[in-house]
N, C-alpha and C positions, 0 to 999 in steps of 0.2 A: 222461106229464107232460112238458113243455117248459120250455127252461132261459130265464129273462128276459135280453134282450139286455142286454149293457152298451155305454151311449153311449160313443164315443169322446170323450176329454178335448178341449175346445175347444181349438184351435189360433188364435194371434193371425194377422190377416191378412199382417204384415209376415215370419211366418216359415213360412209355406204354399209358398213358392216364387219362382219369379222368373218376370218376363215378356221377354222377347226379341223385338225388332224388328228384324227381318232389315233388311242396309243396304239392300238394291233398294228396301225400301217407304220408307225414309227420302230414298231420293234422288229416291222415286215425290213425295214428301211436297217436297222443295226443289224440284223441275223445276215443279210444279203452283205452286206460290209464286212462283217467277220470273216464271211468265207471268203471273200475278194482278200483280205489280209494272208490269208494262212500260206505259210510258201509249198508245203508238203503234207497235205492232208494224209490222217491217218488210213489204211486203207479198211474197208468194210465200217469206219467211223461214219457217224448219224451227226447231219449237218449242224451246225452251227444253231443254237435256239438263242432268243433276247425276249428279255421282257423287262416291260418302260414303265416310267412313272412320271407324266406331266405335269407340270403344274404353271401355266401361263405360258412363257417362253422355254421352259429349260425343262429339259428330259434327263433323268437318272436313266441310266441302261445299265440292266446285268445280261452280261450276255455265259452262256451255256459252251463250253465245246469238248472235243474230245481228240486228243493228238497225239501223233507219233512218239513211240520211245526209243530209241534216244535223241533228244532233237534242246536245241537251246529254249526251255521252256520263258524264261525271261525275256527274251527278244520277240517270242510268237503270240505273247500277250502285250508285250508293249505294244507291236505290230498292231495290234486287234484294236487296241484302246484308240492308237492314231487314226486307222480307219473309220473305225466307228462313228468317234465327234466328227470327222471330217465331211462325211458324207451325211450324218443324219443334220449338220449346221447349215452343207450344203444344199440338199434335198427337202426339209422341211423346216429349214429358216430359226431353228430352236439353239439355243445354247448347252452345251453339253458337258455340265461341271466335271462329271465322274461315271467313269465305266468301270464296274465290276466285270471283272473276268473269274468264271470258274471252270476247273479244269473238270470233268468229270470221270473220264479214263485216262487213262494213257495205252495205246495200242502198240506192240511191237511191231517196228516198221517194215521187218522182215520173216518170215519165219524162218524158227531155228531147227538145224534139223535133230529129229527125238534120240533120246538118250542111248548110250550104246550102239548107234546106228552110224559108225564114223565114216564117210563116204571118201576119204584120199584112197588116191590110188598109190599102189604098195610094187 
């Protein structure tokens, strides 16, 4: 005769364990969000790169960008900050008190004609 199995007591979900999201995953979320925020990426520019420091449920993010020139640098950086904070909070459920944006390069938006090569019709 077999002994009946007893079911373990139900443990509330909050007490079952913890989920830890690796810093590199949060950095990938941040880099992708920065790419989404750029309205007009510079031609031949490297994609945004992010580094993250996570402490408990708080992420501090640093994003490195290459932007086209001329453009409204302040507006682009503000858009990147907003989008990165929004996406990291949404996907990783972490607070983002600061997003540092470093502009590594400014790339010309379009090629300029070489000096002495004026192509106007006469």
